[in-house]
N, C-alpha and C positions, 0 to 999 in steps of 0.2 A: 953459922947456918943464916942462909938470906930471908931477909923479912918483907914478907908481904908479894911472893912473886908474881901474883895477879898485877899487882900497881906498876912494878917494875915493864911488865910487858907492854901495860896499858899508856906507860909514858913514852917508850919506844915505838909505837905504834902511833900514837898522835905527833911526834917528832919526824917520822916518816911521812907522816902523811903534809907535814907542815912542809919538809922540805919540796915532797912533788906537787903541792901547789907553787909551792915559789919557782920551780922549773917550769910549771906551764905557763905560769904567768909571764914569765924570762919571755920563752917563746911568742907569747903574744904580745909584748909590746916589742919585740924585735923583728915580730914579723913586717911592718910597715917599711923600717929599715931593710931588709933583707931584698923585697919586692923593690924599695928604689931601686937599691944599688944593683940588683938585678937587670931591672929594665933602662937603665941607663949606663948599663956595661957594652963597649963595641959604640959602632955610629947610630946615633939617632937622628931621625927629621922630623919633622912636622907637616902636617896633613891638616888641611881646611877644607872642609865640604860644606854645602850648604841645607838647609832645614826647615822648611815652613818660615823664610823671609830670615832667617838666625844662622850665623857663622859658628860651625862646630869647628874645635882647633883640639889635637891631641897629638903627642908624641910618639913615634913607632919606629919598628925597626925595617929594613929596606934591605933587598936583597938587589943589584945589579944581575940581569939578565940580557941576553941580545938582542928580544925580543922588547925589551921594556923591563920598568923596577915592577918587583915583585914585594909585596907588604901583606900583610894576615891581621886577623882580629878576631875575637870572640863575637858569634852572630847575636848576642843581645847588647853588645857596646852599642852607643847612639851614635858612635862616628862611624860605624862600619855599617849601620842599618841606614845613616844617610850618605853613604859613599857607594853603597849597594842601587842606589834609586838615581844618584846623580848624574849627569851625562859626563861630568868632569869633574876635578879635584883639582886643589895647588898643594905643590911640595916646595915646602922653604927647605933646602939642604946649601951649608954653606951658605948661609946669607943670600943665597940664589932663589927666588921664586918662578915657578915656573908651573902648567898647566897638563895634564895629562887626561888621559881618556880613559875611564873605568872599564875593564872587564873582568866579568866576576870567572872565577877557576870552578865550575861546578863537579862535583864527585871526588869519593874518596882519594882513589888516584892522585889529583892534583892537590887534595888537601896534605897526602903523603910526604908527597914531593916538595910543598910549603914548607913542612915544618923539618924534614931531613934537610933543606939549603940552610934554614935558622937556625939549626942545632949544628952546621959546619961551620956558619959565618959566627954566631955568638957564643958559642961551644958552654961553659958551666953558668953562663947567665939566662941562658935559653933553658938549660936543663933545672936551674932554681925556679924559675917561673913554671914550665909545666908540672911539676910538682904541684901545683894551686891552678892549674888551668885544665878542662876537658880538652883532649887533643880534637873530639870526635865533634865540638862546636868548632874548631877553628874556619874561618872563610877567607881565602886566599883572594887576593885579587891582583891583576895585574894591569899596569899604570903606562901607557904608551902616550910619548908626549907629542903635545899640540904645536904645531911650531909656531913660532911668533908671529905676528900680522906684520904683512912689509903693506908698503904705501898701495900695493896694486891690489890688495886683501882687502882694506879696510872701509867699512860700510860708508856708504853716502851718508849724509845728515837727515834726508828723509827717511818719513815713518816707516817701516815695513809692512807690507798686508801680512793680514793673521786671518787663520784657514778657522773658518767658524766651527764652533764644537758642535758634538752630537753625544748624547748620551750614552752609555754601555744599554740600557733597555730600547731606545730608540735605534740604535745601530742593529741591533737583535732584531727588532721588526721586521725593518726595511730588508734585510739580508732573506728572513723566513719568504717573506713576501715579491724575493726575487726581483726585486728594487733597488737593491741596497748596494753602495759602493764595494768597489775592492779594497778588501782591509790587507795593509802593508805592515808586516812588523817591523819595527827598525831598529832592532837592538841584534846583539852579536849572534852568529851560527849558535853560540856556546847555549847561552841565553835562550835562544827560541827554541832548542831540541828539550830543554828540559821544564818547558811548558809554554804553548800560545793559543790564542783564540784557532778553532778547528779551522781550516779556508784559508788561514792568512797564508802570505807569501813573505818572505823571510829577505831583506833588503836591507842593509847598515844604512843609517837614518846618512850618513856623509856621501852613499853610491846612490841615494833615490834620483837625485836628480840626472844624473850620468844612465841610469839603466830604466828609466821610466818607460821606455818603449818598447820594455819586456811584457810591458802591461796592458792586457787587454782591457779598459774599463769603461765602457760606453758610459756607466753611471757615477764616474768619480773614482777617487781613492778616499780611505781613512786610515790615517798612520798614529801608531800608537806605541810608546815603550812601556817602561814600568810604570811611570808615573803621569812624564810628559814631555821633559827639558827636551830631550833627543827628538822625537816625535816633530815636539814645532822648529828646531832647526830643519828637519827635514824639508817640513811643510814651506818654510821661507823657501829654500832653495827651491821647489817645483815653483812657488806663487813667480818668484823673480825672475822664472826660464819661460812663462808663460803657459803654465799647464795652466789647463782647466780645474774642473771641481776638485778642490781639495776638503777635506777632512779633519778633523782633529776628534781623536776619541776623548772626552774629558774624562780624565781621571786616570787613565790609562789600563792597563791590563789588572794592576790593582782593584780600580771600581769592578772591571769588567767582572773579577773574581767575587768581589763582594756583593753583587747582585746575585751572586748563585748561578752565575753561567756557564757554563762547560768551555773544559780546558783538556786541549789536545798534546802530550798525553793525561791522562786523568791524575789528579791530583788530591 
């Protein structure tokens, strides 16, 4: 006859608990290795972007499309935040460095397309990563290559003129009084559609100088992008062409929103 059946059951329970804890610990210890191996499966490129004077660098996956390179990241990651705000980024691929314009791809359809393309290219690696990533927070970016400068496009050594800055509150007051400049949103049409200053005209920064004749602006123009770099490029092109009054919205659309001023459509 068995002695102390309760004690035997307790020992079995303790043994089961120890094995369970051991398995959980093994999974936790293996998790970083699984993530590294998964993320390094297939082609990996290096992306560099600027943020507050610092260079952010990370390794990412990339899909080649006819219109450019498709990359993807979680919206909270520092590199994706910097890339979304930057006018351009650097991609290092096969030891070759090139610069690319950044075009955000808003909307669920673009997000699903990016996830599908990544899954198609990276297969099991992407499947493993997706187990630990919220696909709803994925931000797809399209990168279009910036042609390298030629002798004809290199700037001269003279210090370029810079448009004077105007704060969000100053710009708002001048517009309300009817004496303000015409506002030009120099971001992409997709970014413009996702939210812009009321009454702003959308002309991408690299087209401003060639299309400024479309704008009737007796009080000049004020340019903005998300935080400023693309606006500065558009302003430089206008000033170089001899255009009259050009203003720079200090802090861009981010500063406008931070000041509590309206955005269309409402966000």
